C-alpha positions, 0 to 999 in steps of 0.5 A, a space after each residue: 659530276 661535281 667533280 668534272 663540270 665544277 671547280 670549288 672556290 674557297 666561300 673566304 675568297 668570294 668575301 674578300 674581293 666584293 658583293 656582286 660574282 660576274 658568274 653562276 655560283 652553286 652549290 654542292 648538296 654531295 657528291 652527285 647532287 650540284 643546285 645553281 645559288 644565284 645568276 651572274 652579276 647577282 649579288 650574292 654574299 649575303 646569299 653565301 654569308 647566310 649558306 656560310 654561318 647557318 650550313 657551316 659551307 665553306 665551299 662555293 663551286 662555278 662551271 670549268 669553262 668558268 673557273 679560268 677566267 675567275 683565277 686570273 680574276 682572283 690573282 689580280 685581285 690577289 696581287 692587289 691585296 699583299 702588296 696593300 700594306 695595311 693587310 696585315 701578316 696574318 690575312 697575308 697567310 690566310 689570302 696565301 692559303 687559300 690562292 694557293 687551293 684554289 690553284 691545286 683545284 684549277 690543276 685537278 679540275 680544269 689543267 695545266 693552263 698560264 693562269 693558274 701557272 701563273 697564280 702559282 708562281 705568285 703565291 712562290 715568289 709571296 710566300 718567300 717574301 712572307 718568310 722574310 718578314 715574319 719573325 717567328 713562322 711556326 708561331 704564325 702556323 700556330 695561329 690558324 693552324 686548324 684552319 690550313 692546308 697541311 700542302 700549304 702549312 708544309 709548305 711555307 715551313 719547307 720554303 722557310 727551312 731551305 731558305 736558312 740552309 742556304 744562306 751558309 753557301 756561297 752561292 746563295 740569292 733569292 732566285 734560287 731561295 725562288 726555286 726549292 719555295 715552288 718546287 715546294 708548293 706544288 711537289 706534292 700538289 696533285 695529292 689526295 688527301 688520303 694519299 697525303 696520309 699515305 705520305 705523312 707513314 714515311 717521316 714517321 716510316 711506317 710502311 704503305 699500303 701496297 695501293 699506295 706504292 703504286 699512287 703515291 710512290 709513283 707522285 713525283 713522275 705523275 706531277 711533272 708528265 700532267 703538269 707539263 712541268 718542263 716547259 715552264 720550271 727551272 731544272 734545279 726545280 724539276 730535279 727537286 720534285 722530282 727528286 724529293 723522296 729519294 733517300 742517300 741510300 738509294 732506297 727512296 723512290 722512284 728512281 731508287 737514287 744514292 746521294 752521289 746521284 743527288 745534287 746539293 740544292 735536291 739534298 737540301 731540300 730533303 733534308 727540309 721537307 723531312 725537318 718539315 715533317 718532324 716539325 708538324 708531327 711535333 705542332 711546332 715544339 722546339 723544345 724537341 730540337 734536339 731529339 729533331 737534330 738527331 732524327 735527321 743526322 742520323 738519318 742523312 750523314 753522306 755526301 751533299 746531305 751531310 753540308 745540308 744536315 750541318 747548315 740545317 744544323 746553324 740553322 737551329 742552333 743559332 736562334 736563341 729563344 725556343 721557336 724558330 
């Protein structure tokens, strides 16, 4: 089966890093059928480009045993391209999004591995740097929203909001912001597209289906266990991932914590994630900022959440234009 023997590589990544690819390349014809497109070290760019233009092919596939080496190869190429001063900010976002897709597939299909861990951390660091470079994160996202994975788009927004909220605290630091950025990247990374749609229901306060309560309702713990996260991230990032669906009154999941058992940093992350959901739902229309803030203020008004929401309001109100 494609899902168990092969891993996906976005075509756009192949285009960015040369004509010759040092591995066998496969084309997926259906969920159960895959054929070899080219052999190791063949010049494949023209062949893939033809399939991309004529057939709308967005991804090629490689053997799982080759995938980890490819991930490592792209990590090095990714760093060279990302730190090139001639690379535009739009190109950087596109590169980061495609690299995120690789990390997600690597963790889902190839399991936890050092190559993917290192690439995930690089993407997280680079996303935070991109946020700091961009004058208008949301305008940038709108330019390529249709071609950007919802998960990665949301992680950028959460990272941006966390960074701005944290700036209101005396203990602010780039290290703490980096922990939030990594949590935003990983917290939903194992969810399928169908599960992501169920997650969006939560932002609209719609009930989950019984099946979704089992899969979606336990996904924070599933991510921690599957990715063995406790061994390679900080305890603060771990807490944000574990608690990102908790609510101040104990009605959240998976632990049902109340606000007195949730840290200030986790409260910031939760508030940022909920506001990000509203922004995406409103297609980043900042004209609706007051109603979105009112929704957040009515939902989060106790303890550490009250402080986080106040700082979110400071961030939003500090912007004089109609966009953040």
